[in-house]
C-alpha positions in Angstrom: -1.4 -45.8 42.0 0.4 -42.7 43.0 2.9 -43.1 40.2 0.0 -43.6 37.7 -1.7 -40.4 38.9 1.6 -38.5 38.5 2.0 -39.7 34.9 -1.6 -38.7 34.1 -1.1 -35.2 35.6 2.1 -34.7 33.6 0.3 -35.8 30.4 -2.5 -33.4 31.0 -0.2 -30.5 31.6 1.8 -31.2 28.4 -1.4 -31.5 26.4 -2.8 -28.2 27.9 0.4 -26.3 27.1 0.4 -27.6 23.5 -3.2 -26.6 23.1 -2.6 -23.1 24.4 0.4 -22.7 22.2 -1.6 -23.8 19.2 -4.4 -21.3 20.0 -1.9 -18.5 20.4 -0.3 -19.3 17.1 -3.7 -19.3 15.4 -4.5 -15.9 16.8 -1.2 -14.3 15.7 -1.0 -12.4 12.4 0.5 -14.7 9.7 3.3 -12.4 8.6 4.8 -14.9 6.3 6.0 -13.9 2.8 3.5 -14.5 0.0 0.6 -15.2 2.4 -1.9 -12.6 1.3 -4.9 -12.3 -1.0 -4.3 -9.3 -3.3 -2.3 -6.2 -4.0 -3.2 -2.6 -3.2 -1.4 0.0 -5.3 -1.3 3.3 -3.4 -0.8 6.4 -5.5 0.0 9.5 -3.4 -1.0 13.0 -4.6 2.5 14.5 -4.2 1.4 18.1 -3.9 -0.6 17.3 -0.8 2.2 15.3 0.7 4.7 18.1 0.0 2.3 20.8 1.5 3.5 19.6 4.9 6.7 21.5 5.7 8.1 18.5 7.6 7.7 16.3 4.5 9.1 19.0 2.2 12.2 19.3 4.3 12.7 15.6 4.7 12.2 14.7 1.0 13.7 17.4 -1.2 14.0 14.8 -4.1 10.2 14.7 -4.1 9.2 18.2 -2.8 12.0 20.5 -4.0 11.0 23.5 -6.1 10.4 22.5 -9.7 10.0 18.8 -9.1 6.4 19.0 -10.3 5.3 15.5 -9.3 1.6 14.7 -9.4 0.5 11.1 -8.7 3.5 9.0 -7.5 3.7 5.5 -6.1 3.4 5.4 -2.3 3.6 1.6 -2.3 2.3 -1.8 -3.5 0.9 -3.5 -0.5 0.1 -7.2 -0.1 -3.3 -7.2 1.5 -5.8 -9.7 2.9 -9.5 -9.7 2.3 -9.9 -9.2 6.0 -7.4 -7.4 8.3 -4.8 -7.8 9.6 -2.6 -7.3 6.6 0.9 -8.7 6.5 3.8 -6.3 7.2 7.5 -6.3 8.2 8.1 -9.9 7.1 11.6 -11.4 7.7 14.3 -11.1 6.6 14.9 -7.4 6.1 17.6 -5.9 3.9 18.8 -2.6 2.5 17.6 -1.6 -1.0 20.5 -1.4 -3.4 21.4 2.1 -4.7 20.9 0.8 -8.3 17.3 -0.1 -7.5 16.7 3.2 -5.7 17.9 5.1 -8.7 15.6 3.0 -11.0 12.6 3.8 -8.8 13.0 7.5 -8.2 11.0 8.5 -11.3 7.8 7.1 -9.8 8.8 6.8 -6.1 10.8 10.0 -5.7 12.0 9.5 -2.2 14.9 7.1 -1.2 13.5 7.0 2.4 10.1 5.9 1.1 11.6 3.2 -1.2 13.5 1.7 1.8 10.4 1.9 4.0 8.1 0.3 1.5 10.5 -2.6 0.9 10.9 -3.3 4.7 7.2 -2.9 5.5 5.4 -4.4 2.5 7.9 -5.7 -0.1 9.3 -8.3 2.3 5.8 -9.8 2.5 5.4 -10.2 -1.3 7.5 -13.4 -1.5 9.7 -11.8 -4.1 13.3 -10.6 -4.0 14.0 -6.8 -4.3 14.5 -6.8 -8.0 11.2 -8.7 -8.7 9.2 -6.7 -6.2 10.2 -3.3 -7.6 9.7 -4.6 -11.1 6.2 -5.5 -10.1 5.7 -2.1 -8.6 6.7 -0.5 -11.9 4.4 -2.8 -13.9 1.5 -2.0 -11.7 2.0 1.7 -12.0 2.2 1.4 -15.8 -1.1 -0.4 -15.9 -2.9 2.6 -14.5 -3.6 5.4 -16.9 -3.7 8.7 -15.0 -6.6 10.9 -16.2 -5.3 13.9 -18.2 -6.7 16.6 -15.8 -4.5 15.1 -13.0 -1.2 14.9 -14.8 0.1 18.5 -14.3 -2.5 20.8 -12.9 -1.2 24.4 -12.8 -4.0 25.5 -10.4 -5.7 23.9 -7.5 -8.6 21.7 -8.6 -11.9 21.8 -6.9 -13.7 18.6 -8.0 -16.3 16.2 -6.7 -14.7 13.0 -5.4 -17.2 11.0 -7.5 -15.8 12.8 -10.6 -12.3 11.8 -9.8 -13.4 8.1 -9.5 -15.3 8.4 -12.7 -12.4 9.9 -14.5 -10.1 7.1 -13.4 -12.6 4.5 -14.5 -13.1 6.2 -17.9 -9.4 6.3 -18.4 -9.1 2.6 -17.3 -12.3 1.0 -18.6 -11.3 -2.5 -17.8 -11.0 -1.7 -14.0 -14.0 -2.6 -11.9 -15.7 0.4 -10.3 -15.0 -1.1 -6.9 -11.3 -1.3 -7.6 -10.7 2.5 -7.1 -10.7 4.1 -3.6 -9.7 7.6 -2.6 -8.4 8.9 0.7 -8.6 12.5 1.9 -7.3 14.7 4.7 -10.2 16.9 5.3 -11.1 18.6 2.0 -7.8 17.6 0.4 -7.0 14.5 -1.7 -4.3 12.3 -0.2 -4.2 9.2 -2.4 -5.9 7.1 -5.0 -5.8 3.4 -4.3 -6.2 0.7 -7.0 -6.6 -3.0 -6.2 -5.1 -5.9 -8.2 -5.1 -9.6 -7.9 -1.7 -11.4 -7.6 -1.5 -11.5 -11.4 -2.0 -7.7 -11.5 -5.5 -8.0 -13.0 -7.7 -5.2 -11.6 -10.2 -6.5 -9.0 -12.6 -5.1 -6.5 -11.0 -3.8 -3.3 -12.0 -5.7 -0.1 -14.8 -4.0 1.9 -12.3 -3.1 4.6 -10.6 -0.6 2.3 -12.3 2.6 3.2 -12.9 5.5 0.8 -12.6 8.5 3.1 -13.4 11.1 0.5 -17.1 10.1 0.3 -19.2 12.2 -2.2 -18.0 15.6 -1.2 -16.1 18.2 -3.2 -12.4 18.0 -2.6 -9.3 20.0 -3.5 -6.3 18.6 -5.4 -3.4 20.9 -4.9 -1.5 22.1 -7.9 1.9 20.6 -8.7 4.9 22.4 -7.3 
């Protein structure tokens, strides 16, 4: 009888440990490549980024005098309909110099290119070449409204007008596919949502539009 009780206790302990391990695994973020719902293309308003002296000193390729970048690619992020979003998926690797050179026209910072690959590209399920090719394709699909291509003066504009201009320039994009982020009164980014086939789609409700309906400032190009 004592031997039987010992066997039963061991069995229960093993089952309990397995159940706890299973629950822990279910509660962990699933940072596996290609496990996500859609893409978010983040377009940074470069003059705002470069207005910070720390950024300007760190990224002369983007912020140096006469560089004159407006909207540039911050990143193409694999996102879930509900957080958390995948990030830093294994394995990591260094982006080749050839790819960095190819991307500088739309992502004008080698540091940013490496960071975006490590943080987001590794979760796309693609290799470096295919991921950055997808980034370039997504950027080409977005037509930047004419007033925001090379503004020589600061623009004071309603956030609703910026969204409307993006939608007018991209009539096939759902209204809910465009989100803006601001730092106080200044525009930081425009964010565009795509499905996995790069068809524009509505952003998930969790993607906040921090600019609201107020009047915002878009700094002039440098």
